[in-house]
Each structure stands twice: as C-alpha cells, then as structure tokens.
All heavy atoms as a GROMACS GRO file, in nm:
protein
  546
    1MET      N    1   9.419  10.745   6.529
    1MET     CA    2   9.516  10.770   6.641
    1MET      C    3   9.637  10.689   6.603
    1MET      O    4   9.649  10.580   6.555
    1MET     CB    5   9.457  10.708   6.758
    1MET     CG    6   9.533  10.712   6.888
    1MET     SD    7   9.461  10.636   7.035
    1MET     CE    8   9.350  10.768   7.080
    2PRO      N    9   9.760  10.768   6.632
    2PRO     CA   10   9.887  10.694   6.588
    2PRO      C   11   9.921  10.580   6.674
    2PRO      O   12   9.865  10.558   6.790
    2PRO     CB   13   9.990  10.811   6.617
    2PRO     CG   14   9.904  10.947   6.627
    2PRO     CD   15   9.770  10.909   6.657
    3VAL      N   16   9.997  10.500   6.631
    3VAL     CA   17  10.039  10.371   6.694
    3VAL      C   18  10.103  10.401   6.816
    3VAL      O   19  10.084  10.339   6.918
    3VAL     CB   20  10.122  10.293   6.588
    3VAL    CG1   21  10.168  10.157   6.669
    3VAL    CG2   22  10.050  10.248   6.471
    4TRP      N   23  10.197  10.501   6.829
    4TRP     CA   24  10.273  10.528   6.951
    4TRP      C   25  10.181  10.577   7.059
    4TRP      O   26  10.207  10.546   7.177
    4TRP     CB   27  10.385  10.626   6.922
    4TRP     CG   28  10.338  10.768   6.876
    4TRP    CD1   29  10.315  10.799   6.750
    4TRP    CD2   30  10.309  10.875   6.955
    4TRP    NE1   31  10.268  10.943   6.747
    4TRP    CE2   32  10.277  10.980   6.877
    4TRP    CE3   33  10.321  10.889   7.094
    4TRP    CZ2   34  10.240  11.105   6.922
    4TRP    CZ3   35  10.290  11.018   7.143
    4TRP    CH2   36  10.245  11.126   7.065
    5MET      N   37  10.067  10.647   7.030
    5MET     CA   38   9.976  10.691   7.130
    5MET      C   39   9.893  10.563   7.194
    5MET      O   40   9.875  10.563   7.308
    5MET     CB   41   9.885  10.798   7.078
    5MET     CG   42   9.948  10.929   7.061
    5MET     SD   43   9.829  11.046   7.001
    5MET     CE   44   9.749  11.098   7.164
    6LYS      N   45   9.862  10.468   7.106
    6LYS     CA   46   9.801  10.353   7.146
    6LYS      C   47   9.890  10.275   7.238
    6LYS      O   48   9.848  10.226   7.354
    6LYS     CB   49   9.753  10.267   7.042
    6LYS     CG   50   9.631  10.325   6.963
    6LYS     CD   51   9.589  10.215   6.849
    6LYS     CE   52   9.472  10.270   6.776
    6LYS     NZ   53   9.434  10.190   6.680
    7ALA      N   54  10.028  10.265   7.201
    7ALA     CA   55  10.112  10.189   7.289
    7ALA      C   56  10.131  10.256   7.421
    7ALA      O   57  10.144  10.191   7.521
    7ALA     CB   58  10.248  10.168   7.209
    8ALA      N   59  10.148  10.385   7.409
    8ALA     CA   60  10.176  10.462   7.541
    8ALA      C   61  10.054  10.458   7.628
    8ALA      O   62  10.067  10.454   7.750
    8ALA     CB   63  10.212  10.619   7.502
    9GLY      N   64   9.943  10.457   7.566
    9GLY     CA   65   9.813  10.444   7.657
    9GLY      C   66   9.808  10.309   7.720
    9GLY      O   67   9.759  10.296   7.834
   10LYS      N   68   9.841  10.194   7.652
   10LYS     CA   69   9.837  10.068   7.706
   10LYS      C   70   9.940  10.053   7.823
   10LYS      O   71   9.910  10.018   7.924
   10LYS     CB   72   9.876   9.961   7.596
   10LYS     CG   73   9.742   9.885   7.550
   10LYS     CD   74   9.797   9.773   7.470
   10LYS     CE   75   9.731   9.782   7.334
   10LYS     NZ   76   9.761   9.675   7.241
   11TRP      N   77  10.064  10.091   7.790
   11TRP     CA   78  10.161  10.080   7.889
   11TRP      C   79  10.152  10.180   8.006
   11TRP      O   80  10.183  10.159   8.123
   11TRP     CB   81  10.309  10.105   7.822
   11TRP     CG   82  10.342   9.986   7.731
   11TRP    CD1   83  10.352   9.982   7.592
   11TRP    CD2   84  10.379   9.857   7.773
   11TRP    NE1   85  10.383   9.854   7.540
   11TRP    CE2   86  10.392   9.777   7.663
   11TRP    CE3   87  10.376   9.789   7.894
   11TRP    CZ2   88  10.431   9.648   7.662
   11TRP    CZ3   89  10.417   9.650   7.895
   11TRP    CH2   90  10.439   9.588   7.786
   12GLY      N   91  10.100  10.298   7.960
   12GLY     CA   92  10.071  10.386   8.075
   12GLY      C   93   9.970  10.333   8.177
   12GLY      O   94   9.986  10.359   8.293
   13SER      N   95   9.869  10.276   8.126
   13SER     CA   96   9.759  10.233   8.217
   13SER      C   97   9.811  10.120   8.304
   13SER      O   98   9.789  10.106   8.414
   13SER     CB   99   9.633  10.185   8.136
   13SER     OG  100   9.654  10.095   8.050
   14ILE      N  101   9.899  10.031   8.245
   14ILE     CA  102   9.956   9.918   8.317
   14ILE      C  103  10.036   9.978   8.427
   14ILE      O  104  10.044   9.936   8.542
   14ILE     CB  105  10.031   9.821   8.210
   14ILE    CG1  106   9.927   9.753   8.139
   14ILE    CG2  107  10.119   9.735   8.300
   14ILE    CD1  108   9.984   9.668   8.031
   15LEU      N  109  10.127  10.086   8.388
   15LEU     CA  110  10.217  10.140   8.492
   15LEU      C  111  10.133  10.208   8.596
   15LEU      O  112  10.179  10.204   8.718
   15LEU     CB  113  10.306  10.237   8.423
   15LEU     CG  114  10.420  10.179   8.345
   15LEU    CD1  115  10.504  10.281   8.263
   15LEU    CD2  116  10.516  10.096   8.435
   16VAL      N  117  10.029  10.273   8.568
   16VAL     CA  118   9.936  10.336   8.671
   16VAL      C  119   9.880  10.232   8.763
   16VAL      O  120   9.888  10.247   8.880
   16VAL     CB  121   9.836  10.420   8.599
   16VAL    CG1  122   9.729  10.469   8.695
   16VAL    CG2  123   9.894  10.544   8.530
   17LEU      N  124   9.835  10.116   8.712
   17LEU     CA  125   9.776  10.014   8.778
   17LEU      C  126   9.895   9.961   8.884
   17LEU      O  127   9.865   9.929   9.002
   17LEU     CB  128   9.719   9.906   8.699
   17LEU     CG  129   9.592   9.942   8.644
   17LEU    CD1  130   9.547   9.834   8.537
   17LEU    CD2  131   9.488   9.960   8.736
   18ILE      N  132  10.013   9.935   8.827
   18ILE     CA  133  10.131   9.889   8.922
   18ILE      C  134  10.145   9.984   9.027
   18ILE      O  135  10.172   9.951   9.144
   18ILE     CB  136  10.244   9.850   8.828
   18ILE    CG1  137  10.216   9.734   8.736
   18ILE    CG2  138  10.362   9.829   8.916
   18ILE    CD1  139  10.331   9.700   8.639
   19MET      N  140  10.153  10.123   8.995
   19MET     CA  141  10.192  10.204   9.089
   19MET      C  142  10.081  10.227   9.196
   19MET      O  143  10.110  10.247   9.329
   19MET     CB  144  10.205  10.347   9.023
   19MET     CG  145  10.327  10.360   8.947
   19MET     SD  146  10.484  10.288   9.029
   19MET     CE  147  10.589  10.430   9.018
   20MET      N  148   9.957  10.200   9.161
   20MET     CA  149   9.836  10.207   9.251
   20MET      C  150   9.858  10.091   9.342
   20MET      O  151   9.831  10.095   9.475
   20MET     CB  152   9.720  10.210   9.176
   20MET     CG  153   9.682  10.339   9.114
   20MET     SD  154   9.516  10.347   9.015
   20MET     CE  155   9.412  10.331   9.147
   21LEU      N  156   9.890   9.974   9.289
   21LEU     CA  157   9.904   9.855   9.371
   21LEU      C  158  10.029   9.875   9.478
   21LEU      O  159  10.010   9.833   9.589
   21LEU     CB  160   9.928   9.726   9.278
   21LEU     CG  161   9.945   9.606   9.350
   21LEU    CD1  162   9.801   9.555   9.411
   21LEU    CD2  163   9.982   9.487   9.252
   22ILE      N  164  10.132   9.930   9.432
   22ILE     CA  165  10.241   9.958   9.522
   22ILE      C  166  10.205  10.051   9.632
   22ILE      O  167  10.236  10.032   9.743
   22ILE     CB  168  10.361  10.018   9.446
   22ILE    CG1  169  10.424   9.905   9.349
   22ILE    CG2  170  10.478  10.060   9.533
   22ILE    CD1  171  10.532   9.943   9.245
   23SER      N  172  10.123  10.159   9.603
   23SER     CA  173  10.082  10.256   9.684
   23SER      C  174   9.988  10.188   9.800
   23SER      O  175   9.998  10.212   9.920
   23SER     CB  176  10.012  10.366   9.619
   23SER     OG  177   9.950  10.460   9.722
   24LEU      N  178   9.902  10.098   9.746
   24LEU     CA  179   9.811  10.036   9.846
   24LEU      C  180   9.881   9.943   9.930
   24LEU      O  181   9.852   9.953  10.056
   24LEU     CB  182   9.701   9.956   9.760
   24LEU     CG  183   9.610   9.854   9.835
   24LEU    CD1  184   9.502   9.948   9.914
   24LEU    CD2  185   9.551   9.762   9.746
   25VAL      N  186   9.986   9.866   9.883
   25VAL     CA  187  10.069   9.785   9.973
   25VAL      C  188  10.140   9.862  10.078
   25VAL      O  189  10.148   9.826  10.196
   25VAL     CB  190  10.158   9.689   9.889
   25VAL    CG1  191  10.252   9.621   9.981
   25VAL    CG2  192  10.076   9.598   9.801
   26LYS      N  193  10.200   9.981  10.032
   26LYS     CA  194  10.264  10.064  10.129
   26LYS      C  195  10.172  10.117  10.238
   26LYS      O  196  10.204  10.120  10.360
   26LYS     CB  197  10.335  10.183  10.057
   26LYS     CG  198  10.458  10.158   9.985
   26LYS     CD  199  10.520  10.278   9.908
   26LYS     CE  200  10.542  10.395   9.990
   26LYS     NZ  201  10.603  10.509   9.927
   27ASN      N  202  10.051  10.159  10.197
   27ASN     CA  203   9.964  10.210  10.302
   27ASN      C  204   9.913  10.098  10.394
   27ASN      O  205   9.888  10.118  10.507
   27ASN     CB  206   9.838  10.279  10.232
   27ASN     CG  207   9.873  10.395  10.174
   27ASN    OD1  208   9.966  10.477  10.214
   27ASN    ND2  209   9.796  10.453  10.071
   28LEU      N  210   9.894   9.985  10.342
   28LEU     CA  211   9.854   9.864  10.413
   28LEU      C  212   9.969   9.828  10.529
   28LEU      O  213   9.930   9.807  10.635
   28LEU     CB  214   9.827   9.740  10.319
   28LEU     CG  215   9.736   9.632  10.378
   28LEU    CD1  216   9.588   9.686  10.412
   28LEU    CD2  217   9.730   9.525  10.282
   29ILE      N  218  10.090   9.831  10.482
   29ILE     CA  219  10.201   9.808  10.568
   29ILE      C  220  10.199   9.912  10.675
   29ILE      O  221  10.221   9.891  10.793
   29ILE     CB  222  10.328   9.794  10.498
   29ILE    CG1  223  10.334   9.671  10.408
   29ILE    CG2  224  10.447   9.800  10.594
   29ILE    CD1  225  10.458   9.661  10.310
   30ALA      N  226  10.178  10.042  10.645
   30ALA     CA  227  10.182  10.148  10.750
   30ALA      C  228  10.062  10.127  10.845
   30ALA      O  229  10.086  10.148  10.967
   30ALA     CB  230  10.176  10.282  10.675
   31PHE      N  231   9.954  10.083  10.788
   31PHE     CA  232   9.836  10.083  10.881
   31PHE      C  233   9.857   9.954  10.972
   31PHE      O  234   9.824   9.960  11.086
   31PHE     CB  235   9.706  10.044  10.787
   31PHE     CG  236   9.581  10.019  10.880
   31PHE    CD1  237   9.531  10.126  10.943
   31PHE    CD2  238   9.523   9.899  10.870
   31PHE    CE1  239   9.416  10.100  11.020
   31PHE    CE2  240   9.406   9.880  10.943
   31PHE     CZ  241   9.358   9.971  11.022
   32ILE      N  242   9.914   9.850  10.920
   32ILE     CA  243   9.944   9.724  11.013
   32ILE      C  244  10.045   9.773  11.121
   32ILE      O  245  10.047   9.732  11.233
   32ILE     CB  246   9.996   9.608  10.926
   32ILE    CG1  247   9.870   9.557  10.843
   32ILE    CG2  248  10.055   9.503  11.012
   32ILE    CD1  249   9.907   9.449  10.742
   33GLY      N  250  10.147   9.856  11.077
   33GLY     CA  251  10.251   9.901  11.178
   33GLY      C  252  10.179   9.980  11.279
   33GLY      O  253  10.213   9.980  11.405
   34PHE      N  254  10.093  10.074  11.249
   34PHE     CA  255  10.008  10.150  11.351
   34PHE      C  256   9.928  10.061  11.437
   34PHE      O  257   9.928  10.086  11.561
   34PHE     CB  258   9.927  10.253  11.267
   34PHE     CG  259   9.841  10.328  11.363
   34PHE    CD1  260   9.888  10.426  11.437
   34PHE    CD2  261   9.710  10.308  11.371
   34PHE    CE1  262   9.794  10.508  11.516
   34PHE    CE2  263   9.617  10.377  11.452
   34PHE     CZ  264   9.665  10.476  11.521
   35ILE      N  265   9.864   9.964  11.383
   35ILE     CA  266   9.772   9.882  11.464
   35ILE      C  267   9.859   9.813  11.558
   35ILE      O  268   9.823   9.797  11.688
   35ILE     CB  269   9.696   9.794  11.374
   35ILE    CG1  270   9.591   9.858  11.301
   35ILE    CG2  271   9.631   9.674  11.455
   35ILE    CD1  272   9.484   9.932  11.377
   36THR      N  273   9.979   9.750  11.523
   36THR     CA  274  10.066   9.674  11.614
   36THR      C  275  10.120   9.761  11.716
   36THR      O  276  10.138   9.714  11.833
   36THR     CB  277  10.171   9.590  11.535
   36THR    OG1  278  10.253   9.691  11.454
   36THR    CG2  279  10.120   9.492  11.455
   37GLY      N  280  10.158   9.882  11.675
   37GLY     CA  281  10.204   9.994  11.784
   37GLY      C  282  10.102  10.016  11.888
   37GLY      O  283  10.131  10.023  12.007
   38ALA      N  284   9.975  10.025  11.839
   38ALA     CA  285   9.874  10.053  11.944
   38ALA      C  286   9.836   9.941  12.026
   38ALA      O  287   9.816   9.960  12.159
   38ALA     CB  288   9.736  10.097  11.856
   39ILE      N  289   9.847   9.819  11.978
   39ILE     CA  290   9.831   9.704  12.058
   39ILE      C  291   9.948   9.690  12.154
   39ILE      O  292   9.918   9.666  12.271
   39ILE     CB  293   9.826   9.567  11.977
   39ILE    CG1  294   9.696   9.567  11.882
   39ILE    CG2  295   9.835   9.450  12.056
   39ILE    CD1  296   9.678   9.469  11.787
   40LYS      N  297  10.070   9.722  12.115
   40LYS     CA  298  10.186   9.708  12.216
   40LYS      C  299  10.162   9.811  12.332
   40LYS      O  300  10.187   9.785  12.453
   40LYS     CB  301  10.310   9.740  12.146
   40LYS     CG  302  10.350   9.630  12.059
   40LYS     CD  303  10.486   9.685  11.977
   40LYS     CE  304  10.521   9.570  11.880
   40LYS     NZ  305  10.651   9.614  11.810
   41ILE      N  306  10.125   9.935  12.299
   41ILE     CA  307  10.100  10.038  12.407
   41ILE      C  308   9.988   9.992  12.499
   41ILE      O  309   9.978   9.998  12.615
   41ILE     CB  310  10.069  10.162  12.330
   41ILE    CG1  311  10.187  10.234  12.269
   41ILE    CG2  312  10.014  10.271  12.444
   41ILE    CD1  313  10.172  10.345  12.185
   42LEU      N  314   9.882   9.934  12.437
   42LEU     CA  315   9.774   9.885  12.518
   42LEU      C  316   9.809   9.775  12.601
   42LEU      O  317   9.777   9.770  12.730
   42LEU     CB  318   9.663   9.825  12.422
   42LEU     CG  319   9.529   9.792  12.494
   42LEU    CD1  320   9.450   9.913  12.569
   42LEU    CD2  321   9.432   9.730  12.392
   43ILE      N  322   9.891   9.682  12.574
   43ILE     CA  323   9.937   9.579  12.657
   43ILE      C  324  10.032   9.631  12.762
   43ILE      O  325  10.012   9.600  12.872
   43ILE     CB  326  10.022   9.469  12.572
   43ILE    CG1  327   9.915   9.393  12.472
   43ILE    CG2  328  10.099   9.376  12.658
   43ILE    CD1  329  10.000   9.296  12.379
   44VAL      N  330  10.110   9.732  12.740
   44VAL     CA  331  10.197   9.788  12.839
   44VAL      C  332  10.096   9.868  12.941
   44VAL      O  333  10.129   9.845  13.072
   44VAL     CB  334  10.299   9.886  12.786
   44VAL    CG1  335  10.360   9.982  12.880
   44VAL    CG2  336  10.404   9.816  12.704
   45LEU      N  337   9.993   9.931  12.903
   45LEU     CA  338   9.916  10.006  12.994
   45LEU      C  339   9.843   9.907  13.077
   45LEU      O  340   9.822   9.921  13.199
   45LEU     CB  341   9.811  10.094  12.917
   45LEU     CG  342   9.886  10.218  12.852
   45LEU    CD1  343   9.774  10.298  12.776
   45LEU    CD2  344   9.942  10.299  12.964
   46ILE      N  345   9.800   9.797  13.021
   46ILE     CA  346   9.727   9.685  13.100
   46ILE      C  347   9.822   9.634  13.208
   46ILE      O  348   9.784   9.612  13.328
   46ILE     CB  349   9.680   9.583  13.008
   46ILE    CG1  350   9.549   9.631  12.928
   46ILE    CG2  351   9.627   9.457  13.089
   46ILE    CD1  352   9.499   9.538  12.821
   47PHE      N  353   9.938   9.610  13.171
   47PHE     CA  354  10.041   9.555  13.267
   47PHE      C  355  10.071   9.654  13.384
   47PHE      O  356  10.076   9.622  13.501
   47PHE     CB  357  10.173   9.510  13.206
   47PHE     CG  358  10.167   9.370  13.148
   47PHE    CD1  359  10.188   9.354  13.020
   47PHE    CD2  360  10.144   9.259  13.237
   47PHE    CE1  361  10.184   9.212  12.967
   47PHE    CE2  362  10.133   9.133  13.196
   47PHE     CZ  363  10.162   9.116  13.055
   48VAL      N  364  10.081   9.788  13.347
   48VAL     CA  365  10.102   9.889  13.451
   48VAL      C  366   9.977   9.888  13.544
   48VAL      O  367   9.995   9.897  13.660
   48VAL     CB  368  10.122  10.023  13.383
   48VAL    CG1  369  10.116  10.140  13.476
   48VAL    CG2  370  10.261  10.027  13.316
   49ALA      N  371   9.860   9.881  13.491
   49ALA     CA  372   9.742   9.883  13.562
   49ALA      C  373   9.737   9.760  13.663
   49ALA      O  374   9.698   9.764  13.780
   49ALA     CB  375   9.612   9.885  13.480
   50LEU      N  376   9.771   9.647  13.603
   50LEU     CA  377   9.771   9.526  13.690
   50LEU      C  378   9.882   9.541  13.801
   50LEU      O  379   9.841   9.501  13.910
   50LEU     CB  380   9.800   9.414  13.599
   50LEU     CG  381   9.815   9.265  13.661
   50LEU    CD1  382   9.659   9.236  13.705
   50LEU    CD2  383   9.864   9.156  13.560
   51ILE      N  384   9.992   9.589  13.770
   51ILE     CA  385  10.094   9.604  13.887
   51ILE      C  386  10.039   9.699  13.983
   51ILE      O  387  10.061   9.677  14.103
   51ILE     CB  388  10.226   9.643  13.821
   51ILE    CG1  389  10.285   9.532  13.736
   51ILE    CG2  390  10.329   9.677  13.922
   51ILE    CD1  391  10.407   9.565  13.655
   52LEU      N  392   9.986   9.816  13.947
   52LEU     CA  393   9.932   9.906  14.039
   52LEU      C  394   9.812   9.853  14.122
   52LEU      O  395   9.811   9.879  14.240
   52LEU     CB  396   9.885  10.034  13.973
   52LEU     CG  397   9.990  10.125  13.908
   52LEU    CD1  398   9.934  10.245  13.834
   52LEU    CD2  399  10.069  10.174  14.022
   53GLY      N  400   9.744   9.774  14.055
   53GLY     CA  401   9.622   9.702  14.134
   53GLY      C  402   9.686   9.607  14.232
   53GLY      O  403   9.633   9.610  14.354
   54VAL      N  404   9.782   9.528  14.196
   54VAL     CA  405   9.837   9.441  14.291
   54VAL      C  406   9.907   9.506  14.412
   54VAL      O  407   9.887   9.479  14.525
   54VAL     CB  408   9.936   9.337  14.226
   54VAL    CG1  409  10.019   9.262  14.333
   54VAL    CG2  410   9.863   9.249  14.126
   55GLY      N  411   9.972   9.619  14.386
   55GLY     CA  412  10.036   9.708  14.479
   55GLY      C  413   9.934   9.754  14.574
   55GLY      O  414   9.951   9.763  14.698
   56LEU      N  415   9.821   9.798  14.512
   56LEU     CA  416   9.722   9.869  14.596
   56LEU      C  417   9.663   9.756  14.699
   56LEU      O  418   9.637   9.785  14.819
   56LEU     CB  419   9.605   9.923  14.516
   56LEU     CG  420   9.501  10.000  14.590
   56LEU    CD1  421   9.543  10.116  14.648
   56LEU    CD2  422   9.388  10.034  14.489
   57LEU      N  423   9.640   9.632  14.643
   57LEU     CA  424   9.579   9.534  14.726
   57LEU      C  425   9.677   9.501  14.840
   57LEU      O  426   9.647   9.472  14.943
   57LEU     CB  427   9.546   9.405  14.646
   57LEU     CG  428   9.421   9.425  14.563
   57LEU    CD1  429   9.407   9.302  14.471
   57LEU    CD2  430   9.309   9.444  14.642
   58VAL      N  431   9.814   9.488  14.798
   58VAL     CA  432   9.903   9.455  14.908
   58VAL      C  433   9.920   9.561  15.006
   58VAL      O  434   9.922   9.531  15.132
   58VAL     CB  435  10.042   9.440  14.838
   58VAL    CG1  436  10.166   9.429  14.933
   58VAL    CG2  437  10.048   9.311  14.760
   59PHE      N  438   9.911   9.687  14.981
   59PHE     CA  439   9.909   9.799  15.069
   59PHE      C  440   9.796   9.792  15.152
   59PHE      O  441   9.797   9.824  15.277
   59PHE     CB  442   9.931   9.924  14.990
   59PHE     CG  443   9.934  10.050  15.077
   59PHE    CD1  444  10.057  10.073  15.156
   59PHE    CD2  445   9.834  10.140  15.086
   59PHE    CE1  446  10.063  10.182  15.236
   59PHE    CE2  447   9.835  10.244  15.174
   59PHE     CZ  448   9.960  10.276  15.248
   60LYS      N  449   9.670   9.766  15.107
   60LYS     CA  450   9.551   9.765  15.179
   60LYS      C  451   9.542   9.652  15.272
   60LYS      O  452   9.509   9.668  15.387
   60LYS     CB  453   9.426   9.747  15.087
   60LYS     CG  454   9.303   9.760  15.144
   60LYS     CD  455   9.190   9.742  15.040
   60LYS     CE  456   9.045   9.750  15.112
   60LYS     NZ  457   8.949   9.730  15.022
   61THR      N  458   9.594   9.534  15.241
   61THR     CA  459   9.609   9.425  15.317
   61THR      C  460   9.717   9.443  15.434
   61THR      O  461   9.687   9.418  15.558
   61THR     CB  462   9.657   9.294  15.252
   61THR    OG1  463   9.559   9.277  15.141
   61THR    CG2  464   9.658   9.173  15.334
   62TRP      N  465   9.818   9.510  15.412
   62TRP     CA  466   9.917   9.545  15.503
   62TRP      C  467   9.869   9.647  15.596
   62TRP      O  468   9.887   9.624  15.725
   62TRP     CB  469  10.038   9.602  15.430
   62TRP     CG  470  10.156   9.638  15.518
   62TRP    CD1  471  10.242   9.566  15.598
   62TRP    CD2  472  10.220   9.780  15.538
   62TRP    NE1  473  10.330   9.627  15.656
   62TRP    CE2  474  10.317   9.755  15.631
   62TRP    CE3  475  10.184   9.894  15.484
   62TRP    CZ2  476  10.395   9.871  15.669
   62TRP    CZ3  477  10.261  10.006  15.529
   62TRP    CH2  478  10.372   9.997  15.622
   63ASN      N  479   9.797   9.749  15.558
   63ASN     CA  480   9.740   9.839  15.669
   63ASN      C  481   9.626   9.772  15.730
   63ASN      O  482   9.617   9.800  15.859
   63ASN     CB  483   9.659   9.958  15.571
   63ASN     CG  484   9.750  10.078  15.543
   63ASN    OD1  485   9.861  10.082  15.622
   63ASN    ND2  486   9.723  10.166  15.461
   64ASP      N  487   9.552   9.684  15.685
   64ASP     CA  488   9.451   9.614  15.763
   64ASP      C  489   9.506   9.522  15.873
   64ASP      O  490   9.456   9.508  15.979
   64ASP     CB  491   9.351   9.531  15.670
   64ASP     CG  492   9.257   9.619  15.590
   64ASP    OD1  493   9.239   9.739  15.625
   64ASP    OD2  494   9.206   9.575  15.490
   65SER      N  495   9.621   9.463  15.831
   65SER     CA  496   9.683   9.369  15.924
   65SER      C  497   9.744   9.453  16.040
   65SER      O  498   9.747   9.408  16.155
   65SER     CB  499   9.788   9.282  15.862
   65SER     OG  500   9.882   9.347  15.817
   66ARG      N  501   9.795   9.576  16.008
   66ARG     CA  502   9.863   9.659  16.121
   66ARG      C  503   9.749   9.701  16.209
   66ARG      O  504   9.772   9.722  16.329
   66ARG     CB  505   9.920   9.769  16.053
   66ARG     CG  506  10.059   9.737  15.996
   66ARG     CD  507  10.149   9.844  15.947
   66ARG     NE  508  10.160   9.942  16.047
   66ARG     CZ  509  10.196  10.078  16.030
   66ARG    NH1  510  10.193  10.121  15.910
   66ARG    NH2  511  10.218  10.154  16.118
   67ARG      N  512   9.624   9.743  16.168
   67ARG     CA  513   9.522   9.790  16.250
   67ARG      C  514   9.462   9.676  16.331
   67ARG      O  515   9.425   9.703  16.441
   67ARG     CB  516   9.406   9.841  16.151
   67ARG     CG  517   9.434   9.971  16.096
   67ARG     CD  518   9.306  10.022  16.020
   67ARG     NE  519   9.359  10.145  15.948
   67ARG     CZ  520   9.299  10.184  15.837
   67ARG    NH1  521   9.199  10.102  15.777
   67ARG    NH2  522   9.346  10.285  15.775
   68ASN      N  523   9.470   9.554  16.284
   68ASN     CA  524   9.399   9.439  16.362
   68ASN      C  525   9.501   9.394  16.476
   68ASN      O  526   9.451   9.339  16.573
   68ASN     CB  527   9.374   9.324  16.273
   68ASN     CG  528   9.247   9.349  16.182
   68ASN    OD1  529   9.170   9.436  16.206
   68ASN    ND2  530   9.246   9.287  16.070
   69LYS      N  531   9.630   9.418  16.459
   69LYS     CA  532   9.721   9.375  16.574
   69LYS      C  533   9.710   9.458  16.696
   69LYS      O  534   9.746   9.416  16.799
   69LYS     CB  535   9.868   9.376  16.517
   69LYS     CG  536   9.897   9.268  16.424
   69LYS     CD  537  10.045   9.272  16.378
   69LYS     CE  538  10.076   9.160  16.280
   69LYS     NZ  539  10.211   9.153  16.234
   70THR      N  540   9.670   9.590  16.677
   70THR     CA  541   9.674   9.675  16.803
   70THR      C  542   9.542   9.680  16.863
   70THR      O  543   9.447   9.623  16.843
   70THR     CB  544   9.708   9.825  16.764
   70THR    OG1  545   9.610   9.855  16.656
   70THR    CG2  546   9.852   9.821  16.710
   0.00000   0.00000   0.00000
C-alpha cells in the first residue's frame, strides 16, 4: 500500500471521528432545546389551568354567596 494512502486513511478516519463528534454535539444541543421548549409550554399550561381553577372557585363562591343572601 502506498504511503499517501496510509496517511489519507489515518487522517481521514480522524476527520470522520471529529465530524461525528460535531454532529453528536449538534444533535444534543437540538434535543436540549426541544426539551426546554416543551418544559416552558408545560409551565405555561399549568399556570393557565391554575388561573382558570382559581377563577372557577371565585365564581362558585360568588354564586353561593348570592344564593344565601336571598
């Protein structure tokens, strides 16, 4: 095997490993971004449900107090 093929094989495999590592890091960053986005949406939905629940309790108490006065 010629010397230039051995050198290209060594450097080529090193470059492939570096590119695979870069690709893995990019995918990891994208996955972390997706997870944080999903958590943000979940937090917003929990707060909306909490506000609706408190509003429903206030409305129910207001209706009950109006019924008891008459």
